[in-house]
C-alpha positions in Angstrom: -31.3 14.5 -55.3 -31.4 14.7 -51.5 -32.3 11.0 -51.2 -29.2 9.6 -53.1 -27.0 12.1 -51.2 -28.5 10.7 -47.9 -27.8 7.2 -49.1 -24.2 8.1 -50.0 -23.8 9.7 -46.5 -25.2 6.6 -44.9 -22.9 4.4 -47.0 -20.0 6.6 -46.0 -20.9 6.5 -42.3 -21.3 2.8 -42.5 -18.0 2.5 -44.2 -16.4 4.6 -41.5 -17.9 2.6 -38.7 -16.9 -0.6 -40.4 -13.4 0.7 -40.7 -13.5 1.7 -37.0 -14.7 -1.8 -36.1 -11.9 -3.3 -38.1 -9.4 -1.1 -36.3 -10.9 -2.4 -33.0 -10.6 -6.1 -34.0 -8.3 -8.0 -31.7 -8.7 -5.5 -28.8 -10.0 -6.4 -25.3 -10.5 -5.1 -21.9 -7.4 -4.5 -19.8 -8.9 -5.7 -16.5 -7.3 -9.0 -16.4 -3.9 -7.6 -17.4 -4.1 -5.0 -14.8 -5.0 -7.6 -12.2 -2.0 -9.7 -13.3 0.3 -6.6 -13.2 -1.0 -5.6 -9.7 -0.3 -9.1 -8.3 3.1 -9.2 -9.8 4.1 -5.7 -8.6 2.9 -6.5 -5.1 5.0 -9.7 -5.1 8.1 -7.9 -6.3 7.7 -5.2 -3.7 7.2 -7.6 -0.9 9.9 -10.3 -1.7 12.6 -7.7 -1.4 12.3 -8.2 2.4 13.9 -11.7 2.0 17.6 -10.5 1.8 16.9 -8.6 5.1 15.2 -11.5 7.0 17.9 -13.9 5.9 20.7 -11.8 7.5 23.0 -14.4 9.0 23.7 -13.9 12.7 25.7 -16.7 14.2 24.6 -18.0 17.6 27.8 -16.6 19.3 26.9 -13.1 18.1 25.0 -10.8 20.5 22.4 -8.3 19.1 24.9 -5.6 19.6 25.2 -2.2 17.9 27.0 -3.7 14.9 24.1 -6.1 14.2 21.6 -3.4 14.9 23.4 -1.0 12.4 23.5 -3.8 9.7 19.8 -4.5 10.1 19.0 -0.7 10.1 20.9 -0.2 6.9 19.3 -3.1 5.2 15.8 -2.1 6.3 16.4 1.5 5.1 17.5 0.2 1.7 14.5 -2.1 1.6 12.2 0.8 2.4 13.7 2.9 -0.4 13.3 0.1 -3.0 9.9 -0.8 -1.9 8.8 2.7 -2.4 10.4 2.9 -5.7 8.5 -0.1 -6.8 5.3 1.5 -5.6 6.2 4.6 -7.7 6.5 2.2 -10.8 3.1 0.8 -9.8 1.5 4.3 -9.5 2.9 5.2 -12.9 1.5 2.0 -14.4 -1.9 2.7 -12.8 -2.0 6.2 -14.2 -0.9 5.1 -17.6 -3.8 2.7 -17.9 -6.3 5.4 -16.9 -5.4 6.7 -20.3 -5.1 3.4 -22.2 -8.6 1.9 -22.1 -8.1 -1.2 -24.3 -5.3 -3.5 -25.2 -4.3 -5.7 -28.1 -1.6 -8.4 -28.4 1.3 -5.9 -29.0 0.4 -3.8 -26.0 0.0 -6.9 -23.8 3.6 -8.1 -24.9 4.9 -4.6 -24.1 3.4 -4.8 -20.6 4.9 -8.3 -20.1 8.3 -6.8 -21.1 7.8 -4.2 -18.5 6.8 -6.8 -15.9 9.9 -8.8 -16.8 12.2 -5.9 -16.1 10.4 -5.2 -12.8 11.1 -8.9 -11.7 14.8 -8.1 -11.9 14.6 -5.5 -9.1 14.8 -8.0 -6.2 18.1 -9.4 -7.6 19.6 -6.0 -7.9 18.4 -5.2 -4.4 20.1 -8.3 -3.2 23.4 -7.1 -4.7 22.9 -3.8 -3.0 22.5 -5.3 0.5 25.1 -7.9 0.1 27.7 -5.6 -1.4 26.9 -2.2 0.1 30.3 -0.7 -0.7 30.2 -1.7 -4.4 28.3 0.6 -6.7 27.4 -2.2 -9.3 24.1 -3.1 -7.4 22.7 0.4 -7.4 23.8 0.9 -10.9 22.0 -2.2 -12.1 18.9 -1.1 -10.0 18.9 2.3 -11.8 19.2 0.6 -15.2 16.2 -1.5 -14.4 14.1 1.6 -13.5 15.4 3.3 -16.7 14.2 0.2 -18.7 10.9 0.2 -17.1 10.4 3.9 -18.0 11.5 3.2 -21.6 8.9 0.3 -22.0 6.2 2.5 -20.5 7.1 5.2 -23.0 6.8 2.7 -25.8 3.3 1.8 -24.5 2.4 5.4 -24.6 3.7 5.9 -28.2 2.0 2.7 -29.4 -1.3 3.6 -27.7 -1.4 7.1 -29.3 -0.5 5.7 -32.7 -3.7 3.6 -32.5 -6.2 5.9 -30.9 -8.9 3.2 -30.6 -6.8 1.9 -27.7 -7.1 5.1 -25.8 -9.8 6.0 -23.3 -12.8 7.9 -24.7 -11.9 11.2 -23.1 -8.5 11.3 -25.0 -9.8 9.4 -28.1 -12.1 12.2 -29.0 -9.9 15.0 -27.7 -8.5 17.7 -30.1 -5.4 17.9 -27.9 -4.0 14.4 -28.2 -0.6 15.6 -29.2 -0.3 17.9 -26.0 -1.6 15.0 -23.9 1.0 12.6 -25.3 3.8 14.9 -24.5 2.5 15.6 -21.1 2.1 11.9 -20.3 5.6 11.1 -21.7 7.1 13.8 -19.5 5.5 12.3 -16.4 6.4 8.8 -17.3 10.1 9.6 -18.1 11.1 12.1 -15.4 11.6 9.3 -12.8 13.8 7.3 -15.0 15.7 10.4 -15.9 16.6 11.0 -12.3 17.7 7.4 -12.0 19.9 7.9 -15.2 21.7 10.7 -13.3 21.9 8.4 -10.2 23.4 5.7 -12.4 26.0 8.1 -13.7 26.8 9.3 -10.1 27.0 5.6 -8.9 30.2 5.3 -10.9 31.9 8.2 -9.2 30.2 9.0 -5.9 27.4 6.5 -5.2 26.1 7.8 -1.9 24.6 10.7 -3.9 22.8 8.1 -6.0 20.7 7.2 -2.9 19.7 10.8 -2.4 18.6 11.0 -6.1 16.5 7.8 -5.7 14.8 9.0 -2.7 14.0 12.2 -4.7 12.3 9.9 -7.3 10.0 8.6 -4.6 8.9 12.0 -3.3 8.9 13.7 -6.7 5.2 13.9 -7.2 4.8 15.5 -3.7 7.7 17.9 -4.2 6.1 19.0 -7.4 2.8 19.5 -5.7 4.3 21.5 -3.0 6.3 23.6 -5.5 3.1 24.3 -7.5 1.3 25.3 -4.2 4.1 27.7 -3.2 4.2 29.2 -6.6 0.4 29.8 -6.5 0.7 31.4 -3.0 3.6 33.6 -4.0 2.8 34.5 -7.6 -0.9 34.0 -7.6 -2.9 31.5 -9.5 -2.6 31.9 -13.2 -4.8 30.0 -15.7 -3.2 28.2 -18.5 -3.7 29.4 -22.1 -6.7 27.8 -23.9 -4.5 25.8 -26.3 -2.7 24.0 -23.5 -5.9 22.8 -21.9 -5.9 19.0 -21.6 -9.3 17.6 -21.0 -8.0 14.3 -19.7 -4.4 13.4 -18.8 -2.3 11.7 -16.2 -2.5 13.9 -13.2 0.0 12.9 -10.5 -2.0 15.0 -8.0 -5.2 13.1 -8.7 -6.2 10.3 -6.4 -5.5 6.7 -7.6 -8.1 4.2 -8.5 -9.6 2.8 -5.2 -9.9 -0.6 -6.8 -6.3 -0.8 -7.8 -5.2 0.5 -4.4 -7.1 -2.3 -2.8 -5.8 -4.9 -5.2 -2.2 -3.9 -4.6 -2.7 -3.8 -0.8 -4.3 -7.2 -0.8 -1.5 -8.6 -2.8 1.1 -7.4 -0.3 -0.8 -8.8 2.6 -1.3 -12.1 0.9 2.4 -12.4 0.0 3.5 -11.5 3.5 1.3 -14.3 4.9 2.7 -16.8 2.4 6.3 -15.8 3.3 5.5 -16.8 6.9 4.5 -20.3 6.0 7.5 -20.6 3.6 9.8 -20.0 6.5 8.0 -22.6 8.5 8.4 -25.1 5.7 12.0 -24.3 5.3 13.4 -24.1 8.8 11.1 -26.3 10.8 11.0 -29.6 9.0 13.0 -32.1 11.0 15.9 -34.0 9.5 15.2 -37.8 9.3 18.5 -38.6 10.6 17.9 -36.3 13.7 14.5 -37.9 14.3 16.0 -41.4 14.4 19.1 -40.4 16.6 17.7 -37.7 18.9 14.0 -38.6 19.2 14.0 -42.3 18.8 12.1 -42.2 15.6 9.2 -40.2 17.1 8.2 -37.5 14.6 5.6 -36.1 17.2 8.4 -35.6 19.8 10.7 -34.0 17.1 7.9 -31.7 16.1 7.4 -30.7 19.7 10.9 -29.2 19.7 9.7 -26.7 17.2 6.8 -25.5 19.4 8.2 -21.9 19.9 8.5 -21.5 16.1 5.0 -22.6 15.5 3.7 -20.3 18.3 5.6 -17.4 16.4 4.0 -18.4 13.2 0.5 -18.4 14.6 1.1 -15.0 16.4 2.6 -13.4 13.3 -0.1 -14.7 11.0 -2.8 -13.3 13.4 -1.0 -10.0 13.2 -0.9 -9.9 9.4 -4.5 -11.1 9.1 -5.9 -8.6 11.5 -3.9 -5.7 10.0 -5.5 -6.7 6.7 -8.9 -6.9 8.6 -8.4 -3.3 9.8 -7.4 -2.2 6.3 -10.3 -3.9 4.7 -12.8 -2.4 7.2 -11.4 1.1 6.6 -11.4 0.9 2.7 -14.9 -0.6 2.9 -16.1 2.8 4.0 -13.7 4.9 1.8 -15.3 6.6 -1.2 -12.1 8.0 -2.7 -8.5 7.6 -1.8 -6.7 11.0 -1.9 -3.1 11.4 -2.7 -2.1 11.8 0.9 -4.1 8.7 1.8 -2.3 6.8 -1.0 1.1 7.8 0.4 0.2 6.8 3.9 -1.1 3.5 2.6 2.1 2.8 0.8 4.2 3.6 3.9 1.9 1.3 6.0 2.4 -1.5 3.4 6.2 -1.0 3.5 6.2 -1.9 7.1 3.6 -4.7 6.7 6.2 -6.1 4.3 8.7 -6.1 7.1 6.5 -8.5 9.2 8.5 -11.5 8.0 11.6 -9.9 9.5 9.7 -9.5 12.8 8.8 -13.2 12.6 12.4 -14.2 12.0 13.6 -12.1 14.9 11.2 -13.4 17.5 11.2 -17.1 16.2 15.1 -17.2 16.2 15.3 -17.1 20.0 15.0 -20.8 20.2 18.1 -21.2 18.1 19.8 -18.0 19.4 18.4 -17.3 22.9 20.5 -14.2 23.6 19.0 -10.7 23.5 15.4 -12.0 23.4 13.9 -8.6 24.5 15.7 -6.7 21.8 14.2 -8.8 19.2 10.7 -8.4 20.6 11.3 -4.6 20.5 12.2 -4.9 16.8 8.9 -6.7 16.2 6.9 -4.1 18.2 8.5 -1.3 16.3 7.6 -2.8 12.9 4.0 -3.6 14.0 3.5 -0.2 15.5 4.7 1.6 12.3 2.5 -0.5 10.1 -0.6 0.1 12.2 0.1 3.8 13.0 0.1 4.6 9.3 -3.3 2.9 8.9 -4.5 5.1 11.7 -2.9 8.1 9.8 -4.9 7.0 6.6 -8.1 7.3 8.8 -7.0 10.7 10.1 -6.3 12.1 6.6 -9.7 10.8 5.4 -11.5 12.6 8.2 -10.0 15.9 7.1 -12.1 15.7 3.9 -14.7 13.2 5.2 -17.6 14.3 2.9 -15.5 13.4 -0.1 -13.6 10.4 1.1 -15.8 8.5 3.7 -19.2 7.0 3.8 -21.7 8.7 6.2 -21.6 5.8 8.7 -18.0 6.5 9.7 -17.9 10.2 9.6 -18.0 12.3 12.7 -21.2 11.4 14.5 -21.8 8.3 12.3 -22.9 5.0 13.9 -19.6 3.3 13.1 -17.3 6.2 13.8 -16.4 5.2 17.3 -15.9 1.5 16.5 -13.6 2.4 13.5 -11.6 4.7 15.7 -11.2 2.0 18.3 -10.4 -0.7 15.8 -7.6 1.3 14.1 -6.2 2.4 17.4 -6.0 -1.2 18.9 -2.8 -2.3 17.3 -0.8 0.9 17.9 -1.7 0.8 21.6 -1.1 -3.0 21.9 2.4 -2.7 20.3 3.3 0.2 22.5 2.1 -1.8 25.5 4.3 -4.7 24.6 7.3 -2.5 24.0 6.8 -0.9 27.4 6.6 -4.4 28.9 10.0 -5.3 27.5 11.4 -2.3 29.3 9.7 -2.8 32.6 9.4 -6.5 33.0 12.6 -8.5 33.0 10.7 -11.8 32.6 8.8 -10.7 29.5 9.6 -13.3 26.8 8.8 -14.0 23.1 6.3 -16.6 24.2 4.3 -14.0 26.1 4.5 -11.6 23.0 3.2 -14.2 20.7 0.4 -15.1 23.1 -0.5 -11.5 23.1 -0.6 -11.5 19.3 -2.9 -14.6 19.3 -5.2 -12.9 21.9 -5.7 -9.8 19.8 -8.5 -11.3 17.7 -10.5 -11.9 20.9 -9.7 -8.2 21.7 -11.3 -7.2 18.5 -14.5 -9.0 19.4 -14.4 -7.7 23.0 -13.9 -4.2 21.5 -17.0 -4.4 19.4 -19.0 -5.5 22.4 -17.7 -2.8 24.7 -18.1 0.0 22.1 -21.7 -1.2 21.5 -22.4 -1.3 25.2 -20.8 2.2 25.7 -22.9 3.7 22.9 -26.0 2.1 24.3 -25.3 3.5 27.8 -24.7 7.0 26.4 -27.9 6.7 24.4 -29.8 5.7 27.6 -28.3 8.6 29.4 -29.2 11.0 26.7 -32.8 9.9 26.8 -33.0 10.2 30.6 -31.4 13.6 30.7 -33.8 16.3 32.4 -35.4 18.7 30.0 -35.4 22.2 31.2 -38.0 24.4 29.6 -36.8 27.6 28.0 -38.0 30.9 29.6 -41.5 31.8 28.7 -42.5 28.4 27.4 -43.8 26.8 30.7 -46.7 29.3 31.2 -48.3 28.9 27.8 -48.4 25.2 28.3 -50.1 25.6 31.6 -52.6 27.9 30.2 -53.3 25.6 27.2 -54.6 23.0 29.5 -57.4 25.4 30.6 -58.4 26.2 27.1 -60.9 24.1 25.2 -59.5 21.8 22.6 -59.7 23.1 19.1 -62.6 21.9 17.0 
């Protein structure tokens, strides 16, 4: 009796497993799709600097307060939209912490989400070109709403087919509560954008305030929860509301995806620099024949300052990536604060094409050269100081976030500190030079940029020599015996050696 029952149970289990395998047919890992999404999101976030860099300033115009106000307004709008794109990227990252596998339908839904995101630079161009017309911000908000709607469809589809979910939620008895929790987190940002879109039709300045709220909403909710715990005391949730695994906006993002998104931003910024070279610095054949007697070499020589600006700007982008790579090489886990500081650093890294445009334009518009250098110094300083802030935030919880080599007292700690402090100090030095030296020029500024790589090598050498000198001094320090220790040692010399 027991043997047939066992056989029936085996058949049932085999049937269940075969059904489960059939459910999983057509699924695949999401790694490649996530890599594609990270690359596309980093491109979209970075190319929104183009309308700012291509701000037309005629040669007759001076870099006066009106031009400075125009650039400042466009930079502020760029920073806001860049940060909103990073909010969408963070939501996408946390969403696919829940969705473990994808099928064709899920991949197509993700493509629909990415297609909507690609429209954001166009709506941003409308916002900066027509700042007094609310249509641009209305369309931008509608794109964000569409992105949230598609992400909600992804959540609904994944929970309808549980084999697509991660194992933690797949085997959870609280899937319904987890789904509601995830939908609430995915849709609250688009809900604020919906309110901003409505206000854009009546009083659109308030729409900008609501969109800024979207950026800092996770941090506002965290601060609110912290204040509530302090004022009312920590209260545990009822057992039926416990969610073993869900999207937690307070949890750190995946270190791998943070690195992938950051690398994408740096790569696109470096690419935009060479695109500007190709667009603005290729001589016209007619000008080569008429002005330079048909000599292309002589014609290219006239573009020497622009090429110098390119090499200096590329060195800055490359070395900021190098410092970022060196830091995250020793990072174990990126906390939420480190993630926010990294996004702020990337936002100003995305502004480096504007710095290149400002300092390379002096050959065509030689007025106000020092003001343009100051704009570049400010962008580089902010990009690098937020990198240094990431390092500072990591040191506050160094046992959890950093490898032992770069913790306090580690063998790489001093060099990492000096490496991350180099660019903030160099940009401040260049800014001070523009205020103190009337002959300071963009050529000197770009030569300083090109010289920084050698400063990195010299820095490593100097740090090694300094540490070696300190080690030698430590070894040569006089050792003072403690009271009561010298006499037993003298007496021990008179005693016979133990057998």
